[in-house]
N, C-alpha and C positions, 0 to 999 in steps of 0.2 A: 399161250400167248408168243412174242417176242422175245426174247433171252439172251442171241447171240449179238456180237458187234460184227464181227467178220465176217466177210463174204456174202452180203445181203445181197447187194445188186449184184448180176450177173450181166453185161452191157456188150451187148454186137453192133463194131459200126457198119455200115455198109460202105465199104471204096470200091468206086469203082467195079472192078469184077472180082475180084479178090476178096475176103470176108478175114475180117481181123478180130480174134475172139479179145476182149479185157478183162483178165484175172477172172477166165470163168469155163467151163466144158462144154458147156450147153448154147451152141451155134445154130443158127440158121443157115444151111446150105442156100444160095443163093448161085445162083448161073444168069450173064446177061442182064446183070443188075442195070437199071436207067437210073443214075443218081442226079441228083441237081449239080446245076454249072455255077450257080453265083448261092450266095444268103440264103438260108430258108429262115422264113420267117414264122412259120407257124403250124402246128399240127393236129387232128383231130381225128376221134374214133368214131369209125360207123359200128361195128359193130366189135366185139373180143377181140378180133382177129384180122379188122379190116381197118384201114390207117388210110387217112388223105391228110399229103403236104404241099403247102405251096411256096416257093421261093421266086426272088424277085428274078429268075431267068423266065418266068409269067410262065412257068409249068407249074399242072397241079399234077400231083401224081397219086396213084393209088396204089399199096403194099398192100399183100393180101401173106400173112405170115401162115397159115395152112396149107397154099398153092405154092410157097416159096414165088410168086411172081409179082410185078413189078411192072406196073402198065401207066403209060400217060392216059389223063383223064379229059383234059384241055388244057389247049396254050391261050392264055388268056391275052387280049390285049395289049401292042409293047409300053400303052400308055398305064398299064395297070402295076401296079407293086405292087402286093398283098404285104398287109400288115400284120391282122389277127382271121383269126379263123373260130367258129362256134355253130356246130349243128344242133339244129332246132331237138328241143326235148324228143326223146322215145316214148318216154312215158308221163301222164299226166291225170295227178291226183291217183297213181298206183294202176292205170289202165294203159294197155300200147294204144299211140296217137294214129291215126288214120289217114292225117295231111301226110302228101307228099314229103318222102328224104330232102329237104333243103338245109342248106348251111350258111351263112352271113358271113361274107366277108368281105372287110374293112381294105382299104388302101391309100397310096399317099395323096392321091389327086382330091381328095375331100370328100369321095362317096365311100357307100356301101352297096355292095352288090349280096343280091339274093339268088344264088347258085344252085342248082338239083343235081342229085345224085350223080345224073349222067353226064355231069360238065355244064350246062346248058345255062345262060345267065338268065334269069324270073326277069329279075330287073334290077335298076342301079337308081340308086337314090342321090341326090346333092343332096349333103348331111352338114357338112363343116368347111370353115375355110380352112385349109392349111388340110394335115393327114388327118386321118381317122384311126387313132392309137389304141382303138379298141370296140368291141361290137358282144354286147352278150346277152344273148335270149333269157327272160327270167324262167324260173324253176315248171309252170304250168304254161308256156308256151302259148300268152297271149300278150306280152309286150318285149321290146328288143330297147336295149340302151344303148347308145354310142357316146365316148368319148374322143373328143377332138385335141388340136392341136390350135386350135382358137381358143379354150380353155372351155369349150362347152360341155354341158351335158345336153342330150337330149333323149326324150321315150318316142318312142314309133309303136305302132299297131306291126300285130305279124306281117299285115300284106303291105307295112313302109311306110304308111301313112302317119305324120309328126304330129304327137299328140302336144308333147309340151316341152318347154326349154329348163330343167331342172335347176341347173346352175350356170352361173358365169364365171368363170376364175380369169383372174390377168395372168396364170401361168397356164401349160399345158396340165393337158390330166394327162399319163400316161396309162391311168391304170381303171376299171372299175369294174366290180363287182354285187351282184346282190342277194340281200337280208334272205336270210332260211323259208321267210312266210313273202318273200315278193313284195312286201310293203318298204323297203328302203334299201338305198343306193348308199355302196361304200366306193369311195375313189380318193384319188390325189391329189393333193393339193402342192406343189415345191416336198417340202418336210413335213407338213400335214396330211394326215388322212380326217377324211370328214365321213360321217353316217347323217344322212340325210332322208329321211320319211318321205313318201311320196303325197302324203298330206300337206296341204298349203301352211297350215299354221303348226303344225306337229313342230318339237323343236328338234333344233341339229345337234348333233354333237360333234365335235372338231377338237384334235388335240396334236400335237407334235410329237414328232413317231419317229423321226430318223434326224441325226446329223446331215446328210444330204439326199438329194432330191430322190422321193421313194420312185421307185422303177418298175414292180411290181404288187397285187395286191390279190389275196383270194379268202373268201368267205365260206366255210361249208356248211353244208344246211343239216348237220347232223349234230353235231357238236355246238355249233354256235360258235366257234371261232375264226379269228381272224389271222391272218397271215401277211407278213410285209418286209418287201426286201428293197435296197437301195444304193446308193449311190456310196455311202456309208460302208459296204461291205456288209452289213449285218444283214441277217433276217432274225425276225421278232412275230412272236406272237401274242397276241390279246386276245381279251374276251370282246362281248358286242358292248361292253361299257367304257370300253377304251382303257382300261387297265394291263398292265403289261404283266404278262405271265411268263415271260422266257423271251432274254436277249442273247444271241449270239456272241461270240468272238468273231473279234473280225475276219472276213476274211481277203487273201491274197487280192482279189478282184471284187468291182461292182457284181451284186447279185444282180442276175438279168431277166430269171426266169424263176417260178414257185408254182407249187399246186398242191393242193388236198386229196388224198387219196378218196374216191365216194364214200366208204365208211366212218369217215374223221379219224382214222385210227394212225395214220403217220402221214407222213409231205414229203413231197422232192423238192429240193433248192438245186438250182442251176450257175454255174460263172462262167468265167472264163476256162476250158480245159477242167470243169469241177463237176463233181454232178453225186449227192446226198440225199438221203434217205434218211429221215429224222424221224421220233417219234410225236405224238401229240403234242406229248410235253413240252418237246424241243431239244429233247440232247438227241445225238450222232448215234441211228446205228450201225453206218458203215459210210464211207468217203472213198469216190472212185475219181482217177484221173485220166480220165479219157482225151484223146485229142480230136477236139470237137471244135478249137476255136468257141467263142461265147453262144450257151444255149443262151437262147430269144424263145424259147417257147416248152411249156411240158404237159403231157395230158395224159392222164391214166384211162386206161380202158375200163368201160362199167364196171367191170368184177374184180375190176383193183387189183387183178395180178398180174399186168403189166403197163411199161410206163413208155413215152416216145418223145424224143426230146427233138427239136430243130434246131438244128449247128450252124455256126456262121461261118463255116466253112463245106457248108454243101452236102452237108452226109445228115441222115436220120438216123438218130441212137435210137435204140430199144434194149430197155432190160424188164428182169421179171426178178421179182421177191421170192428169196428161197432162205433155207436155212432160216426158219420160223421154229420154234421152241415148245414143247407144251410138258409142264410136269402133273403128277398124279400118283401123292403115294409112292412107290418103288418103281413107278416106269417115265422114262423119259422119249417124248417122240419127236422127233426132229424131219421137218420136210428139206430130204436131200436135192433133190430134182423138182421140177415143178409136177410129176408125177408121178413121184418115188419119196416114200415115207420109212423112217426106219425107227424102229421101237426096241429100248434098252430096257430090260431088265436089271434094276442097280442090286439086287439081291445075287445074283446068279451070274449074272454077265451075260443074261443072254442075247441074241439079236434077232429080231425076226425085221424082214423087208418087206413093204408093203407096195405094192404096184398099183396103178389106176391108169382107165383106158383115157381119160382126163386129165387138165390141169385141175389141180386141186386149187379152191376158189377160199373153202372156209372151212375150219377145223375148230371143234370142243374135245374135251377131256377131262371126263367126271365122272361121278357115282359108277365108276367102274365100266365105262363105256366110252370107244371113241367116236366120234359122229363126223364126219367128212364128208362137204359138198363138192363135188366138181359141177361142170358147168351141164352136166344131164343128168348125173345120178345124184343118189347121197348113200353111203359107205356106214353102218352101222358093225362096230366091232365090240366085242365082250373081252375084255381083260383076261378071261379064264382061255380064250380061245383065239388068236391073231389068223388064222388060216382060213376062216368062213366066214368073213362077213353076209350080213343081209344086206342086199340090195335093191333100192327101188328107184323109179324114175320120178326125175324133177319137173315141174311143170314150167317153169322158171327157171333161167340158170344163173339168176344173181342174185344169190342166198347173199343179204348183208347181214346176220346175227344168226349166231344159237343159241338159245339156252336152255339149259341142262337141268334138271329133278331128278330124283330118285328112281321112278319109273315113268317119266314120257321126258322129251325134249322139244323147245319150239321150232321151228324154222321162219323169219323173217324174210319176205321178198320183197322184191317193188309194187307186188299185185296183192300179199293179203300175210297174214299169218297163218300158221297151220301148227297143230299139236299132232305128234307120232306116239306111239310107245317105240320103246325099242326093238318091237318085233315089225317094227317098219308100216303098221295100222293106222291109218289115219284116224284121229280119234273127233277132233274138233279142229270149226277156223271162225274165232270170234271176228265179227264185224261192230261198226260203228260208224255213226254219221260221221263225215268230217275227217275220215283216217287215211293218215299219208304212212302207211309202213315204212317207204324209204329215206325215211328221218328218224325211225326208231334206232336209237342206241340201249347197250347194257344197264344205262344209269336210270332211262324212263320204262323198260320191260323187266319184270318179275315172274318168276314162276314157282308153285310149286307142287303137290304130289294131287294138290284140287283145287289149285286157286291160280288165275292170272290176273296179275296187275299192270297195268298200261297209263301211263302220266298221259292226258289228252295235250296235245300239240297247240291247240287253239285256244285254250283255257289252261293253263300252268298250274293253276289249282287244284284241277279237277282230275284225281285219280279212278279209273273204269276199273272196275272190278268183274270178273269171269268163269264162271263153273268151267273145270279143264275138261269134261264129259260132256257137257254140252255145247257150251262154247255161247252160251245165252248169260247174260247179267243175272250177277246172282239175287237171289230170290226177294229179298226187298228193292230189287231193280233203280235204287237210289247207288249214285256213285258219291266216291267219300271226296269232302271237298276241305281243304285247309284254307288259313286263311291269308298263305302267302303264297308265290310262285312256290312249285316243287321241284327241287334238284336233282333228287335221287331218289329211286323206291327199293322195297329190297324185303321178300317176302320169309318168313322161317321155315324151316323145311321141317319139322317134327312135330310130331302129335294129333290128333283129331283135329278134322275139317273144322271142329266148331271156336277148336281155340286157335284159331289161325291168327296171327299178328302180322303187321307189316309194320315198318320202318321208314321213316320219309327225313332227309332233311331240305328245310327251306333254302331262299335265297340269304336268311340268316346266318347261316350255315347252323341253326337249330335242328336238332333231334329228336325227332317225335317216335310214342310208340301207341297204335289203336288195334282192336280187334277190323277182321276182315267180314265178319260175319254179326250184326248187329242184330237181329231178330225185332224191327222195328221199333228199339230205342233208337236215341239219338250218340253215334258215335262220341266217346270218350277218348279224346285225343290229351296223352300224357308229353309233357316235353322231360324227355332221360338224359338230354346233354345239350352242347352249347360249342358254339367254333369246330363244329365237326364236318370233315373233309372228307372221308374216306370211309363207308362202314360192309361188313361182309358179314352175313351170319353162317356158325361152324355148319357140318355137312350132319352129323350126326347127335347130336342135341342144338337145343332153341338157346345158343350163349351167341351173343353178339359182339363183335371187336369193331374199333374205328380208331381211327386219329382225330386226336379232339386236344387244340389246341398244346401243340407242340408236346402232346404224352399220346404213347400206345395205351389204349384205355380197351379193357372187355369186359362186356355186362355179363356177371355171370350166370343173371336172369332176370334180363328187364321187364318180364310181368308182372313183376313185383310191388312194378309201380299201380298197378291196378288195385295191390290188395292191401300193401302198408307202403306208403311211396318213402316214409320215412325208413325205412331200412334201403332204400335203392345206393346211398351213400357206399352203406356197410357191404355191400356185394359187389363192388371194382376191385378189379388187380389195373394196375396203372404204371405202365413200365417209362420211364424219362426216355420222350422220343429226340434229345436233344442229340445223341451221336449219330441218329441218322442226319444225311444229305437234306436240304429244303423238297418241301412239298413231297411226301413219302404217299405211295398210295399202295392200296391193300387189293392182293390180288387172289387170294384164296385162301379157307383157314377149314382145311382138311385133319381130321383128327384134331392133334394138339400143334398141328405144326400151322403158321402162319405166315405166309410171301408174301413178301412186299416190294413195289417197285422203288427206289430212289429217285430223286429228282436229276442226277446225273447217270440213270441209267440200269444201274446196279440192284442186284436182288439181294434183302436181308432175310433171312429166315429168324422166325422167334418161336420160343415153345411155350404152350400155355400149360399150366399145372394140369393135370386129367384129374381131379378128384371132380369138379363141378362136372363133366361130364357124366363119370358115374353116377352122382347124386341125381341127376337128372334121370338117369336109366332109370333108380332105385323108384324114385316119386313116381314116374308115370307105370310102373308098375304095382305102385302100391305095398311096396317092400320097406316099410316104415322101418326095423327093424335093422335091416343093412345100413339105410339110411343114416342111422344115429351110429351103427359099430363106423360108419364110413369117418364121420365129423367128429366123434373121438381120437380116432387114430389120426387125422390129420389135426388136430387141436388148431384151425386157422377159422378164424371173427367169421370171415367173410362165406365161409361152409356154411356155418351155425346160421351166418344171416340169410342166406340162400335158402334152407332146410325152414328155416319160420315162415317165409314169405308161401314156399312151396306147401308147406302144411296145412297152410292156413286157406291158400286155394281150394286145396283138393278136402279141407276140412276136417284133417285130422287131428282134432282140438288137445290131443295127448302130446300125440310129439311137437304140436307146435308149442305147448307152455313147455318141454323142455328145452325147445331149442332159444325161446326168448329165455329162458333163464340163464342158458349160457351166454347170451350177449348182453347180459344184466339188463334188461327189459324190466322191470319188476312191473311197473304198470299193467302192463301188456299181459303178463302173468295174473295178475288181477283179475283183468276183462276177462280171460277165457275162463277162468273159474266161475267167474260170474255168467258167462256163458253155458260153463256145463250143467250151470244149477237152473238152469231156465226150465220150468214146471212143464213146457211142452215141446213137440220138436221143431214147431213153426217159431216159437219165441227165440229158439236155440237159432235158427237159419235167420231170421230178423235180425239178430244182433250180431252173428255172423258177416252179415251185407251191411251192417252198421259202422263195424269196424272196417270195412274194405270203401267206408265212404256212400255209400250204393245207399242214400237216404232214401228216396224215392221208391225203390226197388225192397226197399226195409220194410215200410207203410204198408206197399201194395201188399205183401207177403202177411204181417199182422190182418188185415180190412179182409182178404180173401177169407184166412182161415176163422172171418168173426171175430175177433181179439180186437174190438173197439177200444178197450182201456188201455190194451198197451199199444195200440198206434197214438194216442192221445197221451198218456204218458213218454212216450219215446220223444213225443214232440214236445212236451215239457221240460225233458231233459237238455235238449238239444236250445231251450230259449225260442223254439218258435211257436212264441204264443199265442199270434194268430191263426194259424193253422190249427192248432191245437184246439181252440175256441171254435174255430169253423167243425170242426171233426166232432166236436160236443154236441154244439147245435142241432148239425145235420144229424146225428144219430140219437139225438133225445137220451143223452147219458151222462155224467159227469160234470157237465156244466159248473156245477158248483167245484168240484176239483180242479179246474182249471183255475179257474176265482181264487182260491185258497191259494194257489200255489203259486200267481203271480199278484197277488198282496202281500205275500211271505216275501217273495222277491225285492217287492218293491221296497219294502221295510229297511231289507237289510243294508240296501242301496240307501235309503235315503230321503224316498222318493214320492211323489204324491204320483196317482192314475191319470193319465192326460187322454188314454187310447178314449177315441166316443165309443166303441164298441163293446168294450170292458164298461166302463162308466153304464152303459145301459144298460149288461145284464147284469151289472151289480146291485140293481136297484129293487130286483124281481127274484130274487134269488140269494136266499139264507146261506152261509158259510158256517155251516159245524163239521168240525175237525174229526169229531167221534164218530159222523154219522159216512164223513168221507173214510175214514180209515175203514167202519165195518164195511162199505160198499167196496171197497180196495180190495180187502181178505175175502170177501164171496165174492169178486170176479177172477183170483187165482186162485180158489178154491175149484169151481166150476172149471178152469182152465187144468187144473190137476185131475181132475175126475175123467176131461174129457180124452184126455193123454190116456191115461189108465185102459179106459174102454177102449181104445184105439190099441192100445197095445195089445190087450187080448184079443180083439178079435182078430190083430196080425199073426197071433202066436196060434191060435182056434183054424184059421185059413192054413194057415203052415203044415200043422197036423195033416187036415184033410190030405 
């Protein structure tokens, strides 16, 4: 995670033949550097180390950061003054495209030009009256959008053929961006922002965004957030519905450029002699004041480690992100240089320096392991030994996400998802139709020791579940489908795979919990919270914490909702979050420490009581006496409530009885005693299932054991009269019992029978309570005898 504010950006300005480093020691030693003589309008990366820049001096220069060369690609005709540049996407649907490398170049003469990497103008197209202010390829490379000074927005094929005129504004359109699915266009209209779908009949979203003309917009495909900046000297962050998430304080000058990093975690903002790095929430990591004049264009390299800017004074500025910071237990890790990390153990102040052959792209620290990816390799360090990492090569050099679990970790790049063990062995690579690995983020992917969960991009109501070891969908083959679009998912980390749970937040900000493995049954999805913004599972126990409606909430035992949902409110730990600044976000929950990032970027640490974690440990290892001692020692109602739910889930009735008694739930104590008095194991199991609300499973258990009367009586007790009659008729027994109880029930209510089916059977069946009681007693005697015989057989088998 990024934690420091100072010194994040190290910027290097190329001045004529000299190098001037701004607040940094990491310089690129350039010699005989060619620079532009006029304003630089746009820049674009071809690879992670190669950049093209275009200027009003009609030159296109190529900057190679590995060989420290700057070369002239082409001298444009004198009538072409470039404004915007955008390279054709190099990956389409996770696969590298084979089309010749070209870029679109827009200019002041109303044309856009398709230019090859060698500088050859393949095609020039008359597009607008007046300057073409912006040109952007969509994410799959099938279409190009241009925006002009004439107020028109046009869609073109990749070969430059006009498809449609999407809009015709009364004022110039300064900037344009594609939506994440390439089905919507975001563009500026004076002080307004407009989102227009490509479908003609779809609804257009429009809102006033700034108090001055909007100059630049950007829309990130990973986090689905929108950036805007304008002449009111502010930059703002919006969601795709047009809701304001962050508004900056006014800068000294207009915001002339901004750009999202590819992974959507940070963005850069450019103004007059100003370059700023910001978190996706909006707060600033660092602010630099290089001598650049206005920054008219910003572009991130594909791996998100380097930034280039087009300067009004003819220079090209390069910057890279350093001093990123990660924490886990007693270790602090800082990226001090592009290829160097420092590891500090706060327990003994020991410091280790980690050196890498290539620059660091992505890093993750959790579960006692540090995973670092560079452009070519992956390094895996064990926290017990920082000297000998395990190293293996990567197929793709643009890892966009690392997700860790206790036994495995997951790498996501533009081509796919790959699960590795901490020994560097490739375990699996899950695939599914319509997979777009390049837009997956930490909210859409979750990993546990046995399961991978992925939110489907094309249908965000669907969560795909895969087995870690095979990479194939789980045994039932059906994805998990929620009734609303899912915003965030998180798998719990502990316990056996059969009890794996997944928490999900939908777009209404309601929090739900469900089982991952349903064993052919319909999944039971239970709501456990509302107005939830952020969730994280604990690393050593299945305890969930989240930010819920201005409160920090910990669900000590969220699975209690499947056993006794009435206990759920009693198992919560709630702390008022009004002391935090707006929109805090949970980063980690390790041991008893929760780390939150506040809306202003500062870190806050919260300590959670240690007793629930110990209780989870005792119950999972069936140490019920220790669990009781812990609850008696702590004297917390929440702990007793957790123990009540856990012991019922593990069918430990004696412990459950004591726990329910401790929280004053006497009706539950009586029902547990009733369960213990059942004549057979099957009856006890059925009533425990009934206790948890699993009516169908309880009935199926009784029917499978041949306890027909008990199944009928259970439905009578639940007032499921028609189901009770259906079972009695089907099995040709106890029809009179159902009719007798039904008549008694209606008599108490003072009503007459109106159900035609009951009236039909009442005509031919005689109700005699003495016979019914005798028949019931005979059924119970049979059950007791059967249970006794089974007990004898099992004891004999045990002796043998």
